[in-house]
mmCIF file of the protein (N, C-alpha, C, O) and its ligand, coordinates in Angstrom:
data_MODEL
# 
_entry.id   MODEL 
# 
loop_
_entity.id 
_entity.type 
_entity.pdbx_number_of_molecules 
1 polymer     1 
2 non-polymer 1 
# 
_entity_poly.entity_id                      1 
_entity_poly.type                           'polypeptide(L)' 
_entity_poly.nstd_linkage                   no 
_entity_poly.nstd_monomer                   no 
_entity_poly.pdbx_seq_one_letter_code       MLEARCPKCGYHCYGWALVKPEEHICPKCGSKLELIHEHKPQTEKKQASENSNLR 
_entity_poly.pdbx_seq_one_letter_code_can   MLEARCPKCGYHCYGWALVKPEEHICPKCGSKLELIHEHKPQTEKKQASENSNLR 
_entity_poly.pdbx_strand_id                 A 
# 
loop_
_entity_poly_seq.entity_id 
_entity_poly_seq.num 
_entity_poly_seq.mon_id 
_entity_poly_seq.hetero 
1 1  MET n 
1 2  LEU n 
1 3  GLU n 
1 4  ALA n 
1 5  ARG n 
1 6  CYS n 
1 7  PRO n 
1 8  LYS n 
1 9  CYS n 
1 10 GLY n 
1 11 TYR n 
1 12 HIS n 
1 13 CYS n 
1 14 TYR n 
1 15 GLY n 
1 16 TRP n 
1 17 ALA n 
1 18 LEU n 
1 19 VAL n 
1 20 LYS n 
1 21 PRO n 
1 22 GLU n 
1 23 GLU n 
1 24 HIS n 
1 25 ILE n 
1 26 CYS n 
1 27 PRO n 
1 28 LYS n 
1 29 CYS n 
1 30 GLY n 
1 31 SER n 
1 32 LYS n 
1 33 LEU n 
1 34 GLU n 
1 35 LEU n 
1 36 ILE n 
1 37 HIS n 
1 38 GLU n 
1 39 HIS n 
1 40 LYS n 
1 41 PRO n 
1 42 GLN n 
1 43 THR n 
1 44 GLU n 
1 45 LYS n 
1 46 LYS n 
1 47 GLN n 
1 48 ALA n 
1 49 SER n 
1 50 GLU n 
1 51 ASN n 
1 52 SER n 
1 53 ASN n 
1 54 LEU n 
1 55 ARG n 
# 
loop_
_struct_asym.id 
_struct_asym.entity_id 
A 1 
B 2 
# 
loop_
_chem_comp.id 
_chem_comp.type 
_chem_comp.mon_nstd_flag 
ALA 'L-peptide linking' y 
ARG 'L-peptide linking' y 
ASN 'L-peptide linking' y 
CYS 'L-peptide linking' y 
GLN 'L-peptide linking' y 
GLU 'L-peptide linking' y 
GLY 'peptide linking'   y 
HIS 'L-peptide linking' y 
ILE 'L-peptide linking' y 
LEU 'L-peptide linking' y 
LYS 'L-peptide linking' y 
MET 'L-peptide linking' y 
PRO 'L-peptide linking' y 
SER 'L-peptide linking' y 
THR 'L-peptide linking' y 
TRP 'L-peptide linking' y 
TYR 'L-peptide linking' y 
VAL 'L-peptide linking' y 
ZN  non-polymer         . 
# 
_pdbx_entity_nonpoly.entity_id   2 
_pdbx_entity_nonpoly.name        ? 
_pdbx_entity_nonpoly.comp_id     ZN 
# 
_pdbx_nonpoly_scheme.asym_id         B 
_pdbx_nonpoly_scheme.entity_id       2 
_pdbx_nonpoly_scheme.mon_id          ZN 
_pdbx_nonpoly_scheme.ndb_seq_num     1 
_pdbx_nonpoly_scheme.pdb_seq_num     101 
_pdbx_nonpoly_scheme.auth_seq_num    101 
_pdbx_nonpoly_scheme.pdb_mon_id      ZN 
_pdbx_nonpoly_scheme.auth_mon_id     ZN 
_pdbx_nonpoly_scheme.pdb_strand_id   A 
_pdbx_nonpoly_scheme.pdb_ins_code    . 
# 
loop_
_atom_site.group_PDB 
_atom_site.id 
_atom_site.type_symbol 
_atom_site.label_atom_id 
_atom_site.label_alt_id 
_atom_site.label_comp_id 
_atom_site.label_asym_id 
_atom_site.label_entity_id 
_atom_site.label_seq_id 
_atom_site.pdbx_PDB_ins_code 
_atom_site.Cartn_x 
_atom_site.Cartn_y 
_atom_site.Cartn_z 
_atom_site.occupancy 
_atom_site.B_iso_or_equiv 
_atom_site.pdbx_formal_charge 
_atom_site.auth_seq_id 
_atom_site.auth_comp_id 
_atom_site.auth_asym_id 
_atom_site.auth_atom_id 
_atom_site.pdbx_PDB_model_num 
ATOM   1   N  N  . MET A 1 1  ? 103.158 89.668  107.488 1.00 0.00 ? 1   MET A N  1 
ATOM   2   C  CA . MET A 1 1  ? 101.875 89.174  107.578 1.00 0.00 ? 1   MET A CA 1 
ATOM   3   C  C  . MET A 1 1  ? 101.251 89.541  109.114 1.00 0.00 ? 1   MET A C  1 
ATOM   4   O  O  . MET A 1 1  ? 101.913 89.416  110.144 1.00 0.00 ? 1   MET A O  1 
ATOM   5   N  N  . LEU A 1 2  ? 100.060 89.947  109.071 1.00 0.00 ? 2   LEU A N  1 
ATOM   6   C  CA . LEU A 1 2  ? 99.505  90.593  110.288 1.00 0.00 ? 2   LEU A CA 1 
ATOM   7   C  C  . LEU A 1 2  ? 98.956  89.312  111.153 1.00 0.00 ? 2   LEU A C  1 
ATOM   8   O  O  . LEU A 1 2  ? 98.484  88.294  110.648 1.00 0.00 ? 2   LEU A O  1 
ATOM   9   N  N  . GLU A 1 3  ? 99.100  89.548  112.470 1.00 0.00 ? 3   GLU A N  1 
ATOM   10  C  CA . GLU A 1 3  ? 98.583  88.425  113.231 1.00 0.00 ? 3   GLU A CA 1 
ATOM   11  C  C  . GLU A 1 3  ? 97.654  89.276  114.181 1.00 0.00 ? 3   GLU A C  1 
ATOM   12  O  O  . GLU A 1 3  ? 97.810  90.467  114.447 1.00 0.00 ? 3   GLU A O  1 
ATOM   13  N  N  . ALA A 1 4  ? 96.669  88.452  114.636 1.00 0.00 ? 4   ALA A N  1 
ATOM   14  C  CA . ALA A 1 4  ? 95.657  89.027  115.733 1.00 0.00 ? 4   ALA A CA 1 
ATOM   15  C  C  . ALA A 1 4  ? 95.354  87.689  116.661 1.00 0.00 ? 4   ALA A C  1 
ATOM   16  O  O  . ALA A 1 4  ? 95.584  86.515  116.371 1.00 0.00 ? 4   ALA A O  1 
ATOM   17  N  N  . ARG A 1 5  ? 94.748  88.251  117.909 1.00 0.00 ? 5   ARG A N  1 
ATOM   18  C  CA . ARG A 1 5  ? 94.451  87.262  118.979 1.00 0.00 ? 5   ARG A CA 1 
ATOM   19  C  C  . ARG A 1 5  ? 93.544  87.966  119.686 1.00 0.00 ? 5   ARG A C  1 
ATOM   20  O  O  . ARG A 1 5  ? 93.587  89.176  119.906 1.00 0.00 ? 5   ARG A O  1 
ATOM   21  N  N  . CYS A 1 6  ? 92.635  87.119  120.077 1.00 0.00 ? 6   CYS A N  1 
ATOM   22  C  CA . CYS A 1 6  ? 91.325  87.500  120.761 1.00 0.00 ? 6   CYS A CA 1 
ATOM   23  C  C  . CYS A 1 6  ? 91.713  87.317  122.355 1.00 0.00 ? 6   CYS A C  1 
ATOM   24  O  O  . CYS A 1 6  ? 92.025  86.207  122.786 1.00 0.00 ? 6   CYS A O  1 
ATOM   25  N  N  . PRO A 1 7  ? 91.678  88.299  123.062 1.00 0.00 ? 7   PRO A N  1 
ATOM   26  C  CA . PRO A 1 7  ? 91.971  88.403  124.420 1.00 0.00 ? 7   PRO A CA 1 
ATOM   27  C  C  . PRO A 1 7  ? 91.143  87.583  125.407 1.00 0.00 ? 7   PRO A C  1 
ATOM   28  O  O  . PRO A 1 7  ? 91.587  87.350  126.531 1.00 0.00 ? 7   PRO A O  1 
ATOM   29  N  N  . LYS A 1 8  ? 89.858  87.109  124.980 1.00 0.00 ? 8   LYS A N  1 
ATOM   30  C  CA . LYS A 1 8  ? 88.837  86.750  125.668 1.00 0.00 ? 8   LYS A CA 1 
ATOM   31  C  C  . LYS A 1 8  ? 89.062  85.016  125.282 1.00 0.00 ? 8   LYS A C  1 
ATOM   32  O  O  . LYS A 1 8  ? 89.722  84.349  126.078 1.00 0.00 ? 8   LYS A O  1 
ATOM   33  N  N  . CYS A 1 9  ? 88.659  84.551  124.414 1.00 0.00 ? 9   CYS A N  1 
ATOM   34  C  CA . CYS A 1 9  ? 88.801  83.085  124.113 1.00 0.00 ? 9   CYS A CA 1 
ATOM   35  C  C  . CYS A 1 9  ? 90.114  82.501  123.546 1.00 0.00 ? 9   CYS A C  1 
ATOM   36  O  O  . CYS A 1 9  ? 90.350  81.292  123.562 1.00 0.00 ? 9   CYS A O  1 
ATOM   37  N  N  . GLY A 1 10 ? 91.046  83.533  122.990 1.00 0.00 ? 10  GLY A N  1 
ATOM   38  C  CA . GLY A 1 10 ? 92.253  83.141  122.822 1.00 0.00 ? 10  GLY A CA 1 
ATOM   39  C  C  . GLY A 1 10 ? 92.397  82.510  121.267 1.00 0.00 ? 10  GLY A C  1 
ATOM   40  O  O  . GLY A 1 10 ? 93.307  81.782  120.872 1.00 0.00 ? 10  GLY A O  1 
ATOM   41  N  N  . TYR A 1 11 ? 91.318  82.965  120.550 1.00 0.00 ? 11  TYR A N  1 
ATOM   42  C  CA . TYR A 1 11 ? 91.365  82.688  119.126 1.00 0.00 ? 11  TYR A CA 1 
ATOM   43  C  C  . TYR A 1 11 ? 92.336  83.429  118.377 1.00 0.00 ? 11  TYR A C  1 
ATOM   44  O  O  . TYR A 1 11 ? 92.266  84.657  118.321 1.00 0.00 ? 11  TYR A O  1 
ATOM   45  N  N  . HIS A 1 12 ? 93.371  82.681  117.712 1.00 0.00 ? 12  HIS A N  1 
ATOM   46  C  CA . HIS A 1 12 ? 94.215  83.150  116.919 1.00 0.00 ? 12  HIS A CA 1 
ATOM   47  C  C  . HIS A 1 12 ? 94.245  83.302  115.544 1.00 0.00 ? 12  HIS A C  1 
ATOM   48  O  O  . HIS A 1 12 ? 94.284  82.200  114.998 1.00 0.00 ? 12  HIS A O  1 
ATOM   49  N  N  . CYS A 1 13 ? 94.243  84.263  114.737 1.00 0.00 ? 13  CYS A N  1 
ATOM   50  C  CA . CYS A 1 13 ? 94.280  84.212  113.272 1.00 0.00 ? 13  CYS A CA 1 
ATOM   51  C  C  . CYS A 1 13 ? 95.345  85.263  112.638 1.00 0.00 ? 13  CYS A C  1 
ATOM   52  O  O  . CYS A 1 13 ? 95.779  86.234  113.258 1.00 0.00 ? 13  CYS A O  1 
ATOM   53  N  N  . TYR A 1 14 ? 95.659  84.956  111.448 1.00 0.00 ? 14  TYR A N  1 
ATOM   54  C  CA . TYR A 1 14 ? 96.439  85.814  110.862 1.00 0.00 ? 14  TYR A CA 1 
ATOM   55  C  C  . TYR A 1 14 ? 96.124  85.847  109.282 1.00 0.00 ? 14  TYR A C  1 
ATOM   56  O  O  . TYR A 1 14 ? 95.400  85.046  108.689 1.00 0.00 ? 14  TYR A O  1 
ATOM   57  N  N  . GLY A 1 15 ? 96.761  86.851  108.768 1.00 0.00 ? 15  GLY A N  1 
ATOM   58  C  CA . GLY A 1 15 ? 96.641  87.163  107.275 1.00 0.00 ? 15  GLY A CA 1 
ATOM   59  C  C  . GLY A 1 15 ? 96.389  88.546  107.183 1.00 0.00 ? 15  GLY A C  1 
ATOM   60  O  O  . GLY A 1 15 ? 96.137  89.280  108.138 1.00 0.00 ? 15  GLY A O  1 
ATOM   61  N  N  . TRP A 1 16 ? 96.480  88.931  105.788 1.00 0.00 ? 16  TRP A N  1 
ATOM   62  C  CA . TRP A 1 16 ? 96.702  90.174  105.408 1.00 0.00 ? 16  TRP A CA 1 
ATOM   63  C  C  . TRP A 1 16 ? 95.131  90.803  105.505 1.00 0.00 ? 16  TRP A C  1 
ATOM   64  O  O  . TRP A 1 16 ? 94.976  92.023  105.561 1.00 0.00 ? 16  TRP A O  1 
ATOM   65  N  N  . ALA A 1 17 ? 94.224  90.070  105.516 1.00 0.00 ? 17  ALA A N  1 
ATOM   66  C  CA . ALA A 1 17 ? 92.900  90.507  105.533 1.00 0.00 ? 17  ALA A CA 1 
ATOM   67  C  C  . ALA A 1 17 ? 92.633  91.418  106.912 1.00 0.00 ? 17  ALA A C  1 
ATOM   68  O  O  . ALA A 1 17 ? 91.628  92.083  107.161 1.00 0.00 ? 17  ALA A O  1 
ATOM   69  N  N  . LEU A 1 18 ? 93.822  91.250  107.725 1.00 0.00 ? 18  LEU A N  1 
ATOM   70  C  CA . LEU A 1 18 ? 93.570  91.882  109.438 1.00 0.00 ? 18  LEU A CA 1 
ATOM   71  C  C  . LEU A 1 18 ? 93.748  93.343  108.797 1.00 0.00 ? 18  LEU A C  1 
ATOM   72  O  O  . LEU A 1 18 ? 93.093  94.134  109.476 1.00 0.00 ? 18  LEU A O  1 
ATOM   73  N  N  . VAL A 1 19 ? 94.330  93.915  107.847 1.00 0.00 ? 19  VAL A N  1 
ATOM   74  C  CA . VAL A 1 19 ? 94.387  95.300  107.463 1.00 0.00 ? 19  VAL A CA 1 
ATOM   75  C  C  . VAL A 1 19 ? 92.979  96.005  107.643 1.00 0.00 ? 19  VAL A C  1 
ATOM   76  O  O  . VAL A 1 19 ? 92.773  97.124  108.112 1.00 0.00 ? 19  VAL A O  1 
ATOM   77  N  N  . LYS A 1 20 ? 92.045  95.075  107.154 1.00 0.00 ? 20  LYS A N  1 
ATOM   78  C  CA . LYS A 1 20 ? 90.632  95.791  107.319 1.00 0.00 ? 20  LYS A CA 1 
ATOM   79  C  C  . LYS A 1 20 ? 90.168  95.705  108.804 1.00 0.00 ? 20  LYS A C  1 
ATOM   80  O  O  . LYS A 1 20 ? 90.232  94.696  109.506 1.00 0.00 ? 20  LYS A O  1 
ATOM   81  N  N  . PRO A 1 21 ? 89.605  97.147  109.232 1.00 0.00 ? 21  PRO A N  1 
ATOM   82  C  CA . PRO A 1 21 ? 89.183  97.079  110.712 1.00 0.00 ? 21  PRO A CA 1 
ATOM   83  C  C  . PRO A 1 21 ? 88.000  96.012  110.683 1.00 0.00 ? 21  PRO A C  1 
ATOM   84  O  O  . PRO A 1 21 ? 87.770  95.425  111.740 1.00 0.00 ? 21  PRO A O  1 
ATOM   85  N  N  . GLU A 1 22 ? 87.243  95.716  109.581 1.00 0.00 ? 22  GLU A N  1 
ATOM   86  C  CA . GLU A 1 22 ? 86.082  94.801  109.803 1.00 0.00 ? 22  GLU A CA 1 
ATOM   87  C  C  . GLU A 1 22 ? 86.483  93.388  110.280 1.00 0.00 ? 22  GLU A C  1 
ATOM   88  O  O  . GLU A 1 22 ? 85.625  92.748  110.888 1.00 0.00 ? 22  GLU A O  1 
ATOM   89  N  N  . GLU A 1 23 ? 87.757  92.807  110.058 1.00 0.00 ? 23  GLU A N  1 
ATOM   90  C  CA . GLU A 1 23 ? 88.287  91.785  110.219 1.00 0.00 ? 23  GLU A CA 1 
ATOM   91  C  C  . GLU A 1 23 ? 88.840  91.614  111.721 1.00 0.00 ? 23  GLU A C  1 
ATOM   92  O  O  . GLU A 1 23 ? 89.399  90.582  112.090 1.00 0.00 ? 23  GLU A O  1 
ATOM   93  N  N  . HIS A 1 24 ? 88.653  92.596  112.450 1.00 0.00 ? 24  HIS A N  1 
ATOM   94  C  CA . HIS A 1 24 ? 89.287  92.751  113.853 1.00 0.00 ? 24  HIS A CA 1 
ATOM   95  C  C  . HIS A 1 24 ? 88.116  92.175  114.911 1.00 0.00 ? 24  HIS A C  1 
ATOM   96  O  O  . HIS A 1 24 ? 88.005  92.663  116.036 1.00 0.00 ? 24  HIS A O  1 
ATOM   97  N  N  . ILE A 1 25 ? 87.267  91.104  114.442 1.00 0.00 ? 25  ILE A N  1 
ATOM   98  C  CA . ILE A 1 25 ? 86.326  90.816  115.239 1.00 0.00 ? 25  ILE A CA 1 
ATOM   99  C  C  . ILE A 1 25 ? 86.312  89.372  115.418 1.00 0.00 ? 25  ILE A C  1 
ATOM   100 O  O  . ILE A 1 25 ? 86.128  88.752  114.371 1.00 0.00 ? 25  ILE A O  1 
ATOM   101 N  N  . CYS A 1 26 ? 86.448  88.720  116.401 1.00 0.00 ? 26  CYS A N  1 
ATOM   102 C  CA . CYS A 1 26 ? 86.498  87.418  116.854 1.00 0.00 ? 26  CYS A CA 1 
ATOM   103 C  C  . CYS A 1 26 ? 85.335  86.624  116.202 1.00 0.00 ? 26  CYS A C  1 
ATOM   104 O  O  . CYS A 1 26 ? 84.204  86.992  116.521 1.00 0.00 ? 26  CYS A O  1 
ATOM   105 N  N  . PRO A 1 27 ? 85.442  85.662  115.396 1.00 0.00 ? 27  PRO A N  1 
ATOM   106 C  CA . PRO A 1 27 ? 84.342  84.737  114.852 1.00 0.00 ? 27  PRO A CA 1 
ATOM   107 C  C  . PRO A 1 27 ? 83.676  83.900  115.624 1.00 0.00 ? 27  PRO A C  1 
ATOM   108 O  O  . PRO A 1 27 ? 82.602  83.369  115.340 1.00 0.00 ? 27  PRO A O  1 
ATOM   109 N  N  . LYS A 1 28 ? 84.477  83.727  116.894 1.00 0.00 ? 28  LYS A N  1 
ATOM   110 C  CA . LYS A 1 28 ? 83.953  82.820  117.856 1.00 0.00 ? 28  LYS A CA 1 
ATOM   111 C  C  . LYS A 1 28 ? 83.005  83.451  118.973 1.00 0.00 ? 28  LYS A C  1 
ATOM   112 O  O  . LYS A 1 28 ? 81.825  83.142  119.145 1.00 0.00 ? 28  LYS A O  1 
ATOM   113 N  N  . CYS A 1 29 ? 83.886  84.589  119.855 1.00 0.00 ? 29  CYS A N  1 
ATOM   114 C  CA . CYS A 1 29 ? 82.973  85.241  120.798 1.00 0.00 ? 29  CYS A CA 1 
ATOM   115 C  C  . CYS A 1 29 ? 82.568  86.924  120.386 1.00 0.00 ? 29  CYS A C  1 
ATOM   116 O  O  . CYS A 1 29 ? 81.904  87.685  121.090 1.00 0.00 ? 29  CYS A O  1 
ATOM   117 N  N  . GLY A 1 30 ? 83.129  87.203  119.159 1.00 0.00 ? 30  GLY A N  1 
ATOM   118 C  CA . GLY A 1 30 ? 82.692  88.522  118.601 1.00 0.00 ? 30  GLY A CA 1 
ATOM   119 C  C  . GLY A 1 30 ? 83.250  89.467  119.284 1.00 0.00 ? 30  GLY A C  1 
ATOM   120 O  O  . GLY A 1 30 ? 82.782  90.605  119.267 1.00 0.00 ? 30  GLY A O  1 
ATOM   121 N  N  . SER A 1 31 ? 84.191  89.185  119.898 1.00 0.00 ? 31  SER A N  1 
ATOM   122 C  CA . SER A 1 31 ? 85.019  90.442  120.847 1.00 0.00 ? 31  SER A CA 1 
ATOM   123 C  C  . SER A 1 31 ? 86.032  90.994  119.534 1.00 0.00 ? 31  SER A C  1 
ATOM   124 O  O  . SER A 1 31 ? 86.234  90.572  118.395 1.00 0.00 ? 31  SER A O  1 
ATOM   125 N  N  . LYS A 1 32 ? 86.522  92.108  120.296 1.00 0.00 ? 32  LYS A N  1 
ATOM   126 C  CA . LYS A 1 32 ? 87.628  92.726  119.237 1.00 0.00 ? 32  LYS A CA 1 
ATOM   127 C  C  . LYS A 1 32 ? 88.884  91.990  119.338 1.00 0.00 ? 32  LYS A C  1 
ATOM   128 O  O  . LYS A 1 32 ? 89.140  91.543  120.456 1.00 0.00 ? 32  LYS A O  1 
ATOM   129 N  N  . LEU A 1 33 ? 89.648  91.790  118.479 1.00 0.00 ? 33  LEU A N  1 
ATOM   130 C  CA . LEU A 1 33 ? 90.836  91.232  118.224 1.00 0.00 ? 33  LEU A CA 1 
ATOM   131 C  C  . LEU A 1 33 ? 91.996  92.008  118.482 1.00 0.00 ? 33  LEU A C  1 
ATOM   132 O  O  . LEU A 1 33 ? 91.969  93.122  117.958 1.00 0.00 ? 33  LEU A O  1 
ATOM   133 N  N  . GLU A 1 34 ? 92.991  91.733  119.136 1.00 0.00 ? 34  GLU A N  1 
ATOM   134 C  CA . GLU A 1 34 ? 94.249  92.452  119.224 1.00 0.00 ? 34  GLU A CA 1 
ATOM   135 C  C  . GLU A 1 34 ? 95.145  92.110  118.190 1.00 0.00 ? 34  GLU A C  1 
ATOM   136 O  O  . GLU A 1 34 ? 95.346  90.959  117.804 1.00 0.00 ? 34  GLU A O  1 
ATOM   137 N  N  . LEU A 1 35 ? 95.665  93.102  117.760 1.00 0.00 ? 35  LEU A N  1 
ATOM   138 C  CA . LEU A 1 35 ? 96.782  93.086  116.661 1.00 0.00 ? 35  LEU A CA 1 
ATOM   139 C  C  . LEU A 1 35 ? 98.096  92.725  117.429 1.00 0.00 ? 35  LEU A C  1 
ATOM   140 O  O  . LEU A 1 35 ? 98.448  93.340  118.436 1.00 0.00 ? 35  LEU A O  1 
ATOM   141 N  N  . ILE A 1 36 ? 98.869  91.578  116.829 1.00 0.00 ? 36  ILE A N  1 
ATOM   142 C  CA . ILE A 1 36 ? 100.059 91.326  117.546 1.00 0.00 ? 36  ILE A CA 1 
ATOM   143 C  C  . ILE A 1 36 ? 101.238 92.091  116.583 1.00 0.00 ? 36  ILE A C  1 
ATOM   144 O  O  . ILE A 1 36 ? 101.376 91.968  115.366 1.00 0.00 ? 36  ILE A O  1 
ATOM   145 N  N  . HIS A 1 37 ? 101.814 92.683  117.256 1.00 0.00 ? 37  HIS A N  1 
ATOM   146 C  CA . HIS A 1 37 ? 102.979 93.631  116.566 1.00 0.00 ? 37  HIS A CA 1 
ATOM   147 C  C  . HIS A 1 37 ? 104.336 92.852  117.004 1.00 0.00 ? 37  HIS A C  1 
ATOM   148 O  O  . HIS A 1 37 ? 104.855 93.056  118.102 1.00 0.00 ? 37  HIS A O  1 
ATOM   149 N  N  . GLU A 1 38 ? 104.851 91.964  116.075 1.00 0.00 ? 38  GLU A N  1 
ATOM   150 C  CA . GLU A 1 38 ? 106.089 91.339  116.008 1.00 0.00 ? 38  GLU A CA 1 
ATOM   151 C  C  . GLU A 1 38 ? 107.305 92.299  115.454 1.00 0.00 ? 38  GLU A C  1 
ATOM   152 O  O  . GLU A 1 38 ? 107.034 92.902  114.415 1.00 0.00 ? 38  GLU A O  1 
ATOM   153 N  N  . HIS A 1 39 ? 108.426 92.485  115.936 1.00 0.00 ? 39  HIS A N  1 
ATOM   154 C  CA . HIS A 1 39 ? 109.398 93.054  115.500 1.00 0.00 ? 39  HIS A CA 1 
ATOM   155 C  C  . HIS A 1 39 ? 109.772 92.576  114.097 1.00 0.00 ? 39  HIS A C  1 
ATOM   156 O  O  . HIS A 1 39 ? 110.240 91.439  114.029 1.00 0.00 ? 39  HIS A O  1 
ATOM   157 N  N  . LYS A 1 40 ? 109.661 93.150  113.173 1.00 0.00 ? 40  LYS A N  1 
ATOM   158 C  CA . LYS A 1 40 ? 109.938 92.533  111.872 1.00 0.00 ? 40  LYS A CA 1 
ATOM   159 C  C  . LYS A 1 40 ? 111.630 92.698  111.540 1.00 0.00 ? 40  LYS A C  1 
ATOM   160 O  O  . LYS A 1 40 ? 112.217 93.742  111.824 1.00 0.00 ? 40  LYS A O  1 
ATOM   161 N  N  . PRO A 1 41 ? 112.270 91.621  110.954 1.00 0.00 ? 41  PRO A N  1 
ATOM   162 C  CA . PRO A 1 41 ? 113.605 91.681  110.820 1.00 0.00 ? 41  PRO A CA 1 
ATOM   163 C  C  . PRO A 1 41 ? 113.862 92.611  109.419 1.00 0.00 ? 41  PRO A C  1 
ATOM   164 O  O  . PRO A 1 41 ? 114.983 92.815  108.953 1.00 0.00 ? 41  PRO A O  1 
ATOM   165 N  N  . GLN A 1 42 ? 113.013 92.962  109.033 1.00 0.00 ? 42  GLN A N  1 
ATOM   166 C  CA . GLN A 1 42 ? 112.948 93.836  107.895 1.00 0.00 ? 42  GLN A CA 1 
ATOM   167 C  C  . GLN A 1 42 ? 112.920 95.316  108.053 1.00 0.00 ? 42  GLN A C  1 
ATOM   168 O  O  . GLN A 1 42 ? 112.087 96.036  107.501 1.00 0.00 ? 42  GLN A O  1 
ATOM   169 N  N  . THR A 1 43 ? 113.967 95.775  108.912 1.00 0.00 ? 43  THR A N  1 
ATOM   170 C  CA . THR A 1 43 ? 113.687 97.382  109.236 1.00 0.00 ? 43  THR A CA 1 
ATOM   171 C  C  . THR A 1 43 ? 114.864 97.978  108.489 1.00 0.00 ? 43  THR A C  1 
ATOM   172 O  O  . THR A 1 43 ? 115.920 98.107  109.109 1.00 0.00 ? 43  THR A O  1 
ATOM   173 N  N  . GLU A 1 44 ? 114.794 98.339  107.277 1.00 0.00 ? 44  GLU A N  1 
ATOM   174 C  CA . GLU A 1 44 ? 115.525 98.921  106.462 1.00 0.00 ? 44  GLU A CA 1 
ATOM   175 C  C  . GLU A 1 44 ? 115.213 100.313 106.563 1.00 0.00 ? 44  GLU A C  1 
ATOM   176 O  O  . GLU A 1 44 ? 114.106 100.751 106.249 1.00 0.00 ? 44  GLU A O  1 
ATOM   177 N  N  . LYS A 1 45 ? 116.144 101.019 106.986 1.00 0.00 ? 45  LYS A N  1 
ATOM   178 C  CA . LYS A 1 45 ? 115.855 102.422 106.936 1.00 0.00 ? 45  LYS A CA 1 
ATOM   179 C  C  . LYS A 1 45 ? 116.627 103.191 105.937 1.00 0.00 ? 45  LYS A C  1 
ATOM   180 O  O  . LYS A 1 45 ? 117.848 103.343 105.929 1.00 0.00 ? 45  LYS A O  1 
ATOM   181 N  N  . LYS A 1 46 ? 115.675 103.705 105.008 1.00 0.00 ? 46  LYS A N  1 
ATOM   182 C  CA . LYS A 1 46 ? 116.338 104.426 103.826 1.00 0.00 ? 46  LYS A CA 1 
ATOM   183 C  C  . LYS A 1 46 ? 117.008 105.727 104.154 1.00 0.00 ? 46  LYS A C  1 
ATOM   184 O  O  . LYS A 1 46 ? 116.252 106.590 104.601 1.00 0.00 ? 46  LYS A O  1 
ATOM   185 N  N  . GLN A 1 47 ? 118.241 106.034 104.027 1.00 0.00 ? 47  GLN A N  1 
ATOM   186 C  CA . GLN A 1 47 ? 118.673 106.987 104.341 1.00 0.00 ? 47  GLN A CA 1 
ATOM   187 C  C  . GLN A 1 47 ? 118.582 108.160 103.257 1.00 0.00 ? 47  GLN A C  1 
ATOM   188 O  O  . GLN A 1 47 ? 118.956 108.053 102.088 1.00 0.00 ? 47  GLN A O  1 
ATOM   189 N  N  . ALA A 1 48 ? 118.005 109.330 103.863 1.00 0.00 ? 48  ALA A N  1 
ATOM   190 C  CA . ALA A 1 48 ? 117.589 110.234 102.855 1.00 0.00 ? 48  ALA A CA 1 
ATOM   191 C  C  . ALA A 1 48 ? 119.125 110.883 102.336 1.00 0.00 ? 48  ALA A C  1 
ATOM   192 O  O  . ALA A 1 48 ? 119.660 111.891 102.798 1.00 0.00 ? 48  ALA A O  1 
ATOM   193 N  N  . SER A 1 49 ? 119.569 110.136 101.419 1.00 0.00 ? 49  SER A N  1 
ATOM   194 C  CA . SER A 1 49 ? 120.889 110.689 101.069 1.00 0.00 ? 49  SER A CA 1 
ATOM   195 C  C  . SER A 1 49 ? 120.696 111.115 99.438  1.00 0.00 ? 49  SER A C  1 
ATOM   196 O  O  . SER A 1 49 ? 121.650 111.198 98.664  1.00 0.00 ? 49  SER A O  1 
ATOM   197 N  N  . GLU A 1 50 ? 119.487 111.334 99.114  1.00 0.00 ? 50  GLU A N  1 
ATOM   198 C  CA . GLU A 1 50 ? 118.903 111.788 97.692  1.00 0.00 ? 50  GLU A CA 1 
ATOM   199 C  C  . GLU A 1 50 ? 119.111 113.045 97.711  1.00 0.00 ? 50  GLU A C  1 
ATOM   200 O  O  . GLU A 1 50 ? 118.738 113.642 98.721  1.00 0.00 ? 50  GLU A O  1 
ATOM   201 N  N  . ASN A 1 51 ? 119.661 113.700 96.782  1.00 0.00 ? 51  ASN A N  1 
ATOM   202 C  CA . ASN A 1 51 ? 119.982 115.329 96.831  1.00 0.00 ? 51  ASN A CA 1 
ATOM   203 C  C  . ASN A 1 51 ? 118.424 115.550 95.888  1.00 0.00 ? 51  ASN A C  1 
ATOM   204 O  O  . ASN A 1 51 ? 118.145 114.974 94.837  1.00 0.00 ? 51  ASN A O  1 
ATOM   205 N  N  . SER A 1 52 ? 117.700 116.402 96.522  1.00 0.00 ? 52  SER A N  1 
ATOM   206 C  CA . SER A 1 52 ? 116.417 116.857 95.817  1.00 0.00 ? 52  SER A CA 1 
ATOM   207 C  C  . SER A 1 52 ? 116.711 118.001 94.947  1.00 0.00 ? 52  SER A C  1 
ATOM   208 O  O  . SER A 1 52 ? 116.947 119.085 95.481  1.00 0.00 ? 52  SER A O  1 
ATOM   209 N  N  . ASN A 1 53 ? 116.723 117.894 93.730  1.00 0.00 ? 53  ASN A N  1 
ATOM   210 C  CA . ASN A 1 53 ? 117.107 119.052 93.056  1.00 0.00 ? 53  ASN A CA 1 
ATOM   211 C  C  . ASN A 1 53 ? 115.744 119.759 92.395  1.00 0.00 ? 53  ASN A C  1 
ATOM   212 O  O  . ASN A 1 53 ? 115.181 119.497 91.332  1.00 0.00 ? 53  ASN A O  1 
ATOM   213 N  N  . LEU A 1 54 ? 115.434 120.710 93.375  1.00 0.00 ? 54  LEU A N  1 
ATOM   214 C  CA . LEU A 1 54 ? 114.427 121.547 92.848  1.00 0.00 ? 54  LEU A CA 1 
ATOM   215 C  C  . LEU A 1 54 ? 114.464 122.594 92.209  1.00 0.00 ? 54  LEU A C  1 
ATOM   216 O  O  . LEU A 1 54 ? 115.261 123.440 92.614  1.00 0.00 ? 54  LEU A O  1 
ATOM   217 N  N  . ARG A 1 55 ? 113.746 122.865 91.168  1.00 0.00 ? 55  ARG A N  1 
ATOM   218 C  CA . ARG A 1 55 ? 113.825 123.921 90.294  1.00 0.00 ? 55  ARG A CA 1 
ATOM   219 C  C  . ARG A 1 55 ? 112.794 124.967 90.561  1.00 0.00 ? 55  ARG A C  1 
ATOM   220 O  O  . ARG A 1 55 ? 112.741 125.976 89.857  1.00 0.00 ? 55  ARG A O  1 
HETATM 221 ZN ZN . ZN  B 2 .  ? 87.149  85.316  120.741 1.00 0.00 2 101 ZN  A ZN 1 
# 
């Protein structure tokens, strides 16, 4: 889930609606929200071990 915080008034919100740029506006003061990027525990890197058989 995405999190955003207002650097001015400290408004904090979260939700998948934050993927939209229109949601990056603080409803209180109207300033731009800062997205909080937390380290995700799910960092599964798929190793490219697939053999691509191109004809
Ligand atoms: Zn604000």
